[in-house]
SEZAVEX-334800 format. One record per residue (C-alpha): residue number from 1; residue in one letter; chain; x, y, z negated. Coordinates in steps of 0.25 Angstrom, whole numbers. Layout:
% residues N
<pt><pos>NUM</pos><code>a</code><unit>A</unit><east>X</east><north>Y</north><up>Z</up></pt>
...
END
This chain:
% residues 54
<pt><pos>1</pos><code>x</code><unit>A</unit><east>16</east><north>-40</north><up>-19</up></pt>
<pt><pos>2</pos><code>x</code><unit>A</unit><east>7</east><north>-51</north><up>-25</up></pt>
<pt><pos>3</pos><code>x</code><unit>A</unit><east>-2</east><north>-40</north><up>-32</up></pt>
<pt><pos>4</pos><code>x</code><unit>A</unit><east>-3</east><north>-33</north><up>-18</up></pt>
<pt><pos>5</pos><code>x</code><unit>A</unit><east>-7</east><north>-45</north><up>-10</up></pt>
<pt><pos>6</pos><code>x</code><unit>A</unit><east>-17</east><north>-48</north><up>-21</up></pt>
<pt><pos>7</pos><code>x</code><unit>A</unit><east>-24</east><north>-35</north><up>-23</up></pt>
<pt><pos>8</pos><code>x</code><unit>A</unit><east>-22</east><north>-28</north><up>-7</up></pt>
<pt><pos>9</pos><code>x</code><unit>A</unit><east>-33</east><north>-33</north><up>2</up></pt>
<pt><pos>10</pos><code>x</code><unit>A</unit><east>-27</east><north>-42</north><up>14</up></pt>
<pt><pos>11</pos><code>x</code><unit>A</unit><east>-28</east><north>-33</north><up>25</up></pt>
<pt><pos>12</pos><code>x</code><unit>A</unit><east>-21</east><north>-22</north><up>19</up></pt>
<pt><pos>13</pos><code>x</code><unit>A</unit><east>-11</east><north>-31</north><up>13</up></pt>
<pt><pos>14</pos><code>x</code><unit>A</unit><east>-8</east><north>-35</north><up>26</up></pt>
<pt><pos>15</pos><code>x</code><unit>A</unit><east>-8</east><north>-21</north><up>33</up></pt>
<pt><pos>16</pos><code>x</code><unit>A</unit><east>4</east><north>-18</north><up>21</up></pt>
<pt><pos>17</pos><code>x</code><unit>A</unit><east>12</east><north>-31</north><up>26</up></pt>
<pt><pos>18</pos><code>x</code><unit>A</unit><east>10</east><north>-27</north><up>39</up></pt>
<pt><pos>19</pos><code>x</code><unit>A</unit><east>16</east><north>-15</north><up>38</up></pt>
<pt><pos>20</pos><code>x</code><unit>A</unit><east>26</east><north>-19</north><up>30</up></pt>
<pt><pos>21</pos><code>x</code><unit>A</unit><east>30</east><north>-29</north><up>40</up></pt>
<pt><pos>22</pos><code>x</code><unit>A</unit><east>31</east><north>-19</north><up>50</up></pt>
<pt><pos>23</pos><code>x</code><unit>A</unit><east>42</east><north>-12</north><up>43</up></pt>
<pt><pos>24</pos><code>x</code><unit>A</unit><east>48</east><north>0</north><up>40</up></pt>
<pt><pos>25</pos><code>x</code><unit>A</unit><east>45</east><north>8</north><up>55</up></pt>
<pt><pos>26</pos><code>x</code><unit>A</unit><east>30</east><north>7</north><up>51</up></pt>
<pt><pos>27</pos><code>x</code><unit>A</unit><east>22</east><north>20</north><up>50</up></pt>
<pt><pos>28</pos><code>x</code><unit>A</unit><east>17</east><north>23</north><up>37</up></pt>
<pt><pos>29</pos><code>x</code><unit>A</unit><east>7</east><north>35</north><up>34</up></pt>
<pt><pos>30</pos><code>x</code><unit>A</unit><east>11</east><north>42</north><up>22</up></pt>
<pt><pos>31</pos><code>x</code><unit>A</unit><east>-1</east><north>42</north><up>13</up></pt>
<pt><pos>32</pos><code>x</code><unit>A</unit><east>-6</east><north>55</north><up>6</up></pt>
<pt><pos>33</pos><code>x</code><unit>A</unit><east>-6</east><north>57</north><up>-9</up></pt>
<pt><pos>34</pos><code>x</code><unit>A</unit><east>-22</east><north>54</north><up>-10</up></pt>
<pt><pos>35</pos><code>x</code><unit>A</unit><east>-20</east><north>41</north><up>-2</up></pt>
<pt><pos>36</pos><code>x</code><unit>A</unit><east>-10</east><north>37</north><up>-11</up></pt>
<pt><pos>37</pos><code>x</code><unit>A</unit><east>-19</east><north>41</north><up>-24</up></pt>
<pt><pos>38</pos><code>x</code><unit>A</unit><east>-30</east><north>33</north><up>-17</up></pt>
<pt><pos>39</pos><code>x</code><unit>A</unit><east>-22</east><north>21</north><up>-15</up></pt>
<pt><pos>40</pos><code>x</code><unit>A</unit><east>-16</east><north>22</north><up>-30</up></pt>
<pt><pos>41</pos><code>x</code><unit>A</unit><east>-30</east><north>22</north><up>-35</up></pt>
<pt><pos>42</pos><code>x</code><unit>A</unit><east>-33</east><north>7</north><up>-29</up></pt>
<pt><pos>43</pos><code>x</code><unit>A</unit><east>-31</east><north>-4</north><up>-37</up></pt>
<pt><pos>44</pos><code>x</code><unit>A</unit><east>-20</east><north>-9</north><up>-25</up></pt>
<pt><pos>45</pos><code>x</code><unit>A</unit><east>-14</east><north>4</north><up>-25</up></pt>
<pt><pos>46</pos><code>x</code><unit>A</unit><east>-14</east><north>7</north><up>-40</up></pt>
<pt><pos>47</pos><code>x</code><unit>A</unit><east>-3</east><north>-2</north><up>-43</up></pt>
<pt><pos>48</pos><code>x</code><unit>A</unit><east>6</east><north>0</north><up>-32</up></pt>
<pt><pos>49</pos><code>x</code><unit>A</unit><east>6</east><north>14</north><up>-33</up></pt>
<pt><pos>50</pos><code>x</code><unit>A</unit><east>18</east><north>15</north><up>-44</up></pt>
<pt><pos>51</pos><code>x</code><unit>A</unit><east>26</east><north>11</north><up>-34</up></pt>
<pt><pos>52</pos><code>x</code><unit>A</unit><east>25</east><north>22</north><up>-25</up></pt>
<pt><pos>53</pos><code>x</code><unit>A</unit><east>30</east><north>36</north><up>-27</up></pt>
<pt><pos>54</pos><code>x</code><unit>A</unit><east>21</east><north>47</north><up>-23</up></pt>
END
């Protein structure tokens, strides 16, 4: 989480933490494959996509 905190801009990080705090009943829209590829191409997403099964 330390790397996440360092690399992700604060507004985005706080939004993610807010969604986590909302719990399991929070609505999550599925990402399209093109959106996943776009995220994986960013510095923040590149290191995290190894944990996601597509």
